[in-house]
N, C-alpha and C positions, 0 to 999 in steps of 0.2 A: 713870210714870203713863199709863194708857191715854188715848187721845185723848177729849177731851170732846165731848159731843154739842153740836150747834147748838141754838139758841133756849133753852138751858138758863139759868136764873138761878143766879148764884153766891151761895153763902151764906158770908158771912164770920165769923158769930158765932152762938153758941148761942142768944143772945137773938132772933135773926131766925127761929129755928126755932119755930112754933107748937105748942101742946099739942094732942095728937090724942086722939080718943075711941076710934079703933079702929086695928088695924094696918093694915087696908085704906086707911083715910084717909091714914095715914103713907106707905104704898107709893105711892099715887096723888101725893102731894105730892112725894116725892122723885123721881118719875119726870119732874118738870119742874125740879127743882133739883139742883144739885151742890155739894158742900163746896169752898170756896175754900181757898187755901193757909193763910190764917189760921187757919181753922177745923180744918184737918188737923193743924197744929202744936199744936192744944189738945188733940187727943184723946189719951187715955191707954188703955192695954189694961185691960180688966175682968178680974176674978178668974176663974180657970180652974174649969171643972166637975170633978167627981171623975173623970170619964172621960178629960177632956183632961190632968189632972195625971197620971193612971196612963200614959197614953200617952207623955206627955213624959218621964217617969221610968223607961220600960221600957228594960231593959238590952240592950244589943248586945254581941256578942263577936267580936273580930277572927279571921278565919280566913285562913290562908295558903293560897293556891291558885296553881298556876304555869300561865301561858298562854305559847304561842310568840309571838314578836314579831309576826307577822302578824295573829293573832287579837287580840291587845291594841291594835294599832293600828287594827283595824276597830271595835272596841268604842269606843275613845276618839274616833274620828271620828264614829261614830253618836251617842255621847253629846254630843259638841260641837254637832252638828246640831240636838239635842233641847234644847240649853241647860241641860245637867245634868252632873254629875260622873259619870266612867265607873264608879266604884265604885257610886253609886247606881243606875245603869242595870243593872250586873250583879246588883245585889240584887233589883230589879225583875224582872228575867228569871228568877231562881231561884224567887222567890215565885210568879210567874205559871206557871211549868212544874210547879212542886210541887203547885199547886191542880189543874192539868190532869191530873196523874197520880193524885191523890187521887180526882177525879172518876171517872177511868177505872177504878180499883180498887174504886169505890163506897163510898169512906170519907166523902165528903161528897155533898150533894144537887145 
């Protein structure tokens, strides 16, 4: 959990949260309040939107690719510094480079 801001009131229960008339009012209130551990344990995830559900169920396919030991070590070290898996980092690299190449070829804007 990130460090909490000083001078923030901690909210322990949903009954402590007022009813808001606008989203701006709610944002202003939450700028000076933070959920306490009790409130966080009460929270449950909401239903997924159609887009979120589609993204979650998108299929991926395993692909075998060979790297020399030195390259693989470099990727693993960089992934470790970024606090993510090396396969995730490799996937990000491929997607980023693919986009750049598609831009260069005029396939995307």
